[in-house]
VODO-373279 format. One line per 4 residues: number of its first residue (from 1); for each residue x, y, z of C-alpha. Coordinates in Angstrom, 3 decimals. Layout:
NUM = X Y Z  ...
END
This chain:
1 = 74.803 -24.134 -1.276  71.338 -23.918 -2.776  71.779 -20.218 -3.467  75.016 -20.919 -5.293
5 = 73.346 -23.547 -7.483  70.448 -21.229 -8.318  72.837 -18.388 -9.098  74.899 -20.678 -11.353
9 = 71.758 -21.791 -13.213  70.610 -18.192 -13.604  73.969 -17.137 -14.955  73.994 -20.134 -17.341
13 = 70.533 -19.260 -18.637  71.485 -15.631 -19.285  74.694 -16.684 -20.992  72.880 -19.263 -23.157
17 = 70.247 -16.756 -24.285  72.881 -14.170 -25.155  74.987 -16.585 -27.179  71.833 -18.066 -28.836
21 = 70.682 -14.600 -30.071  74.183 -13.761 -31.311  74.450 -17.001 -33.275  70.903 -16.566 -34.614
25 = 71.737 -13.024 -35.863  75.020 -14.170 -37.357  73.572 -17.100 -39.229  70.611 -15.029 -40.423
29 = 72.928 -12.427 -41.861  75.171 -15.124 -43.342  72.379 -16.895 -45.179  69.921 -14.033 -45.878
33 = 72.231 -11.030 -46.035  70.166 -7.884 -46.446  66.941 -9.760 -45.539  68.286 -11.067 -42.236
37 = 65.754 -8.845 -40.355  62.918 -10.635 -42.114  64.522 -13.935 -41.115  64.574 -12.896 -37.446
41 = 60.985 -11.681 -37.634  59.918 -14.890 -39.346  61.664 -16.953 -36.695  59.966 -15.308 -33.729
45 = 56.645 -14.924 -35.570  56.733 -18.660 -36.285  57.236 -19.375 -32.606  54.426 -17.062 -31.631
49 = 52.162 -18.643 -34.291  52.308 -21.869 -32.293  50.130 -20.077 -29.768  47.829 -17.953 -31.919
53 = 47.288 -20.454 -34.762  44.896 -22.644 -32.707  42.639 -19.614 -32.155  42.610 -18.803 -35.891
57 = 41.945 -22.473 -36.609  39.022 -22.479 -34.152  37.614 -19.414 -35.909  37.770 -21.264 -39.237
61 = 35.893 -24.212 -37.760  33.176 -21.953 -36.453  32.843 -20.440 -39.907  32.796 -23.984 -41.329
65 = 29.853 -24.844 -39.103  28.198 -21.583 -40.148  28.571 -22.612 -43.769  27.075 -26.056 -43.075
69 = 24.222 -24.381 -41.208  23.455 -22.306 -44.302  23.842 -24.992 -46.963  22.881 -28.074 -44.970
73 = 22.937 -31.260 -47.055  23.355 -29.363 -50.340  27.048 -29.095 -49.506  27.498 -32.848 -50.011
77 = 25.429 -33.198 -53.167  27.444 -34.677 -56.030  30.416 -35.429 -53.815  31.662 -39.019 -53.474
81 = 32.541 -40.548 -50.134  29.541 -39.053 -48.333  30.233 -40.620 -44.955  33.877 -39.552 -44.984
85 = 32.785 -35.951 -45.470  30.290 -36.352 -42.659  32.947 -37.951 -40.462  35.193 -34.863 -40.965
89 = 32.198 -32.647 -40.089  31.580 -34.718 -36.986  35.233 -34.388 -35.897  35.085 -30.672 -36.461
93 = 32.021 -30.480 -34.229  33.899 -32.480 -31.584  36.854 -30.087 -31.897  34.588 -27.068 -31.366
97 = 32.812 -28.764 -28.478  36.139 -29.750 -26.882  37.512 -26.213 -27.283  34.433 -24.675 -25.709
101 = 34.657 -27.204 -22.873  38.287 -26.406 -22.184  37.596 -22.642 -22.208  34.599 -23.130 -19.881
105 = 36.659 -25.341 -17.621  39.409 -22.745 -17.573  36.954 -20.097 -16.411  35.486 -22.295 -13.669
109 = 38.869 -23.635 -12.465  40.366 -20.174 -12.477  37.517 -18.819 -10.360  37.881 -21.696 -7.933
113 = 41.562 -21.094 -7.619  40.945 -17.399 -7.130  38.425 -17.959 -4.345  39.471 -19.090 -0.855
117 = 39.678 -22.872 -0.180  36.403 -24.774 -0.440  36.586 -25.961 3.187  36.738 -22.360 4.387
121 = 33.735 -21.351 2.243  31.795 -24.411 3.428  32.667 -23.646 7.072  31.598 -19.988 6.692
125 = 28.341 -21.048 5.069  27.715 -23.554 7.866  28.440 -20.937 10.545  26.216 -18.365 8.855
129 = 23.365 -20.885 8.783  23.993 -21.833 12.404  24.053 -18.152 13.462  20.800 -17.581 11.579
133 = 19.193 -20.579 13.395  20.511 -19.381 16.745  19.137 -15.870 16.088  15.713 -17.378 15.440
137 = 15.884 -19.520 18.571  17.104 -16.594 20.637  14.287 -14.338 19.397  11.745 -17.043 20.185
141 = 13.231 -17.649 23.651  13.381 -13.926 24.445  9.725 -13.689 23.485  8.976 -16.359 26.056
145 = 10.980 -14.514 28.723  9.137 -11.298 27.854  5.830 -13.096 28.345  7.089 -14.465 31.692
149 = 8.255 -10.946 32.728  4.861 -9.468 31.899  3.115 -12.187 33.847  5.461 -11.720 36.815
153 = 4.886 -7.968 36.906  1.194 -8.586 37.172  1.565 -11.269 39.868  4.629 -9.989 41.775
157 = 2.825 -7.875 44.387  0.342 -10.664 45.184  3.116 -13.256 45.289  5.166 -11.160 47.748
161 = 2.114 -10.610 49.942  1.357 -14.335 49.884  4.974 -15.032 50.778  4.804 -12.635 53.698
165 = 1.580 -14.262 54.935  3.047 -17.759 54.580  6.215 -16.684 56.448  4.126 -15.062 59.222
169 = 2.057 -18.226 59.575  5.217 -20.330 59.534  6.831 -18.150 62.201  3.684 -18.323 64.314
173 = 3.567 -22.113 64.017  7.277 -22.477 64.856  6.863 -20.103 67.835  3.950 -22.189 69.175
177 = 5.922 -25.380 68.763  8.939 -23.780 70.480  6.767 -22.593 73.358  5.164 -25.996 73.622
181 = 8.571 -27.733 73.995  9.759 -25.055 76.413  6.676 -25.457 78.593  7.216 -29.218 78.761
185 = 10.679 -28.581 80.186  9.479 -26.376 83.034  8.399 -29.040 85.573  11.706 -30.762 86.214
189 = 13.729 -31.441 89.331  16.364 -28.974 90.308  19.219 -31.113 89.009  17.901 -31.222 85.463
193 = 16.365 -27.748 85.466  19.885 -26.287 85.634  20.579 -27.554 82.138  17.223 -26.282 80.865
197 = 17.899 -22.839 82.327  21.385 -22.704 80.780  20.045 -23.572 77.326  17.140 -21.100 77.526
201 = 19.389 -18.314 78.732  21.783 -18.825 75.831  18.947 -18.830 73.373  17.431 -15.755 74.943
205 = 20.715 -13.801 74.616  20.855 -14.531 70.886  17.140 -13.925 70.263  17.736 -10.573 68.606
209 = 20.606 -11.752 66.437  20.207 -11.318 62.652  23.406 -13.146 61.758  22.920 -16.725 60.617
213 = 26.516 -17.555 61.495  25.904 -16.445 65.104  22.749 -18.591 65.218  24.699 -21.594 63.955
217 = 27.531 -21.009 66.432  25.111 -20.824 69.342  23.286 -24.005 68.333  26.536 -25.916 67.761
221 = 27.931 -24.828 71.119  24.721 -25.836 72.887  24.726 -29.280 71.264  28.327 -29.703 72.323
225 = 27.373 -28.633 75.855  24.564 -31.151 76.073  26.722 -33.950 74.691  29.336 -33.438 77.382
229 = 27.005 -33.218 80.437  27.082 -36.720 81.843  24.470 -36.060 84.507  21.942 -34.891 81.989
233 = 19.211 -37.442 81.621  18.267 -38.557 78.109  14.600 -37.776 78.808  15.698 -34.125 79.208
237 = 18.516 -34.073 76.698  16.282 -35.117 73.771  13.612 -32.390 74.344  16.397 -29.801 74.796
241 = 17.899 -30.817 71.456  14.427 -30.478 69.894  14.135 -27.057 71.548  17.403 -25.902 69.981
245 = 16.447 -27.255 66.567  13.085 -25.549 66.730  14.752 -22.314 67.779  17.124 -22.479 64.812
249 = 14.147 -23.085 62.465  12.329 -20.122 64.023  15.303 -17.762 63.716  15.887 -18.767 60.087
253 = 12.262 -18.174 59.277  12.401 -14.750 60.878  15.514 -13.903 58.841  13.866 -15.074 55.624
257 = 10.783 -12.995 56.358  12.927 -9.909 56.880  14.909 -10.463 53.671  12.590 -10.884 50.690
261 = 14.271 -12.636 47.766  12.134 -11.982 44.708  13.961 -14.600 42.666  13.141 -17.379 45.083
265 = 9.541 -16.204 45.229  9.362 -16.043 41.481  10.733 -19.570 41.228  7.752 -20.813 43.196
269 = 5.352 -18.933 40.930  7.218 -19.570 37.626  9.460 -22.613 38.083  10.224 -22.847 34.326
273 = 11.343 -19.190 34.066  14.847 -19.800 35.350  15.413 -22.504 32.725  14.268 -20.112 29.975
277 = 16.440 -17.291 31.324  19.513 -19.555 31.528  18.719 -20.786 28.029  18.824 -17.162 26.748
281 = 22.259 -16.670 28.335  23.485 -19.945 26.914  22.302 -19.079 23.381  23.792 -15.534 23.596
285 = 27.145 -16.994 24.689  27.099 -19.549 21.934  26.011 -16.930 19.388  28.812 -14.621 20.446
289 = 31.366 -17.457 20.088  30.119 -18.317 16.600  30.238 -14.665 15.502  33.807 -14.304 16.765
293 = 34.837 -17.493 14.952  33.053 -16.402 11.790  34.841 -13.034 11.847  38.149 -14.818 12.344
297 = 37.512 -17.058 9.325  36.453 -14.123 7.147  39.580 -12.209 8.161  41.669 -15.200 7.054
301 = 40.040 -15.378 3.601  42.474 -14.709 0.808  41.845 -14.320 -2.919  44.671 -15.839 -4.933
305 = 45.259 -14.002 -8.217  48.464 -15.906 -8.930  46.720 -19.281 -8.726  43.899 -18.037 -10.949
309 = 46.279 -16.829 -13.700  48.360 -20.010 -13.435  45.211 -22.103 -13.881  44.190 -20.074 -16.931
313 = 47.676 -20.403 -18.386  47.689 -24.185 -17.936  44.243 -24.463 -19.552  45.424 -22.339 -22.454
317 = 48.384 -24.678 -22.958  45.977 -27.625 -22.784  43.741 -25.938 -25.340  46.646 -25.266 -27.675
321 = 47.820 -28.890 -27.419  44.273 -30.114 -27.994  43.790 -27.957 -31.103  47.134 -28.973 -32.576
325 = 46.500 -32.679 -31.957  42.833 -32.797 -32.976  43.350 -30.303 -35.833  46.166 -32.357 -37.344
329 = 44.004 -35.482 -37.177  41.167 -33.622 -38.966  43.581 -32.188 -41.529  44.989 -35.652 -42.242
333 = 41.530 -37.108 -42.527  40.549 -34.258 -44.881  43.700 -34.881 -46.890  42.755 -38.550 -47.287
337 = 39.273 -37.601 -48.395  40.725 -35.090 -50.801  43.014 -37.768 -52.247  40.142 -40.200 -52.507
341 = 38.058 -37.570 -54.295  40.901 -36.866 -56.737  41.328 -40.582 -57.424  37.565 -40.880 -58.040
345 = 37.672 -37.911 -60.454  40.695 -39.311 -62.297  38.949 -42.656 -62.694  35.849 -40.842 -63.999
349 = 37.969 -38.895 -66.558  39.802 -42.022 -67.673  36.492 -43.815 -68.058  35.094 -40.984 -70.183
353 = 38.144 -40.982 -72.445  38.010 -44.745 -72.878  34.334 -44.473 -73.809  35.068 -41.721 -76.404
357 = 37.858 -43.760 -77.861
END
């Protein structure tokens, strides 16, 4: 339905233009005969002059100001109605200023229409500033991590040796404590010593294990065993539980001494390093996200030539309307001044004639 309406309007417009030109040619020939071509030229030239006359008029006003700049107040000497002449000059200055303002506004508005939307430009500028700040922070943070790395390289060997010594001392202490508890469980009656022997045998079988899961399984099964032996006295059960716990601590210490984790050792030497390192990763992730988003925004930027030309066209129409309106006012005011001057001169001539008579 919409397409049919548009097609009908288009056909009507074409038909109207064709008939209009035919009638114009016919009437021109009817009234002007051989000069009908000049009539057609005059018709279209008159239409076009609506658009170019304001520019010629502006040129004349610039030359008028040039003339005033050369003659200054001499221009008004001997002329009546001084303020009216000055008022016309003032309005001409306003016309020139208004014209220049419209042309300047057209240039600025056209450029703004040509450029991508302001919010996109503001967002890109904000992201670029944020990325610049993040780059500075990242450089500063990486410098700190480099300083930490240099310090760690100089202290790493000593820190590992200290760790090994501490673990050896810890294992020795745990072994002594384990032996102490085991020795306290030796002098028991035969009924209770059965439980002690069962626990010690289980621990002895797993002594060479390097699997933490196996160690946990043994300790859990032994705790379950002790909890379900109703003839086991509490005075024996409690030391046996301590023995198992101490054995677990000893085995874990032995496993830790065999497996050296530099990161955990470094954390004890440089506790703030891990925060700085995680901060570097966080900034790099954030920086990467901002760069991806910035690239996406820049890829979406579009420069609108059509909007720019449309803005210029509308400003030109506004300029033409302004010149025609303001120019007619100035012309009418000039005409009134001209009439007043003529009246003044007529009165002067009549006065001179009456004096001669």
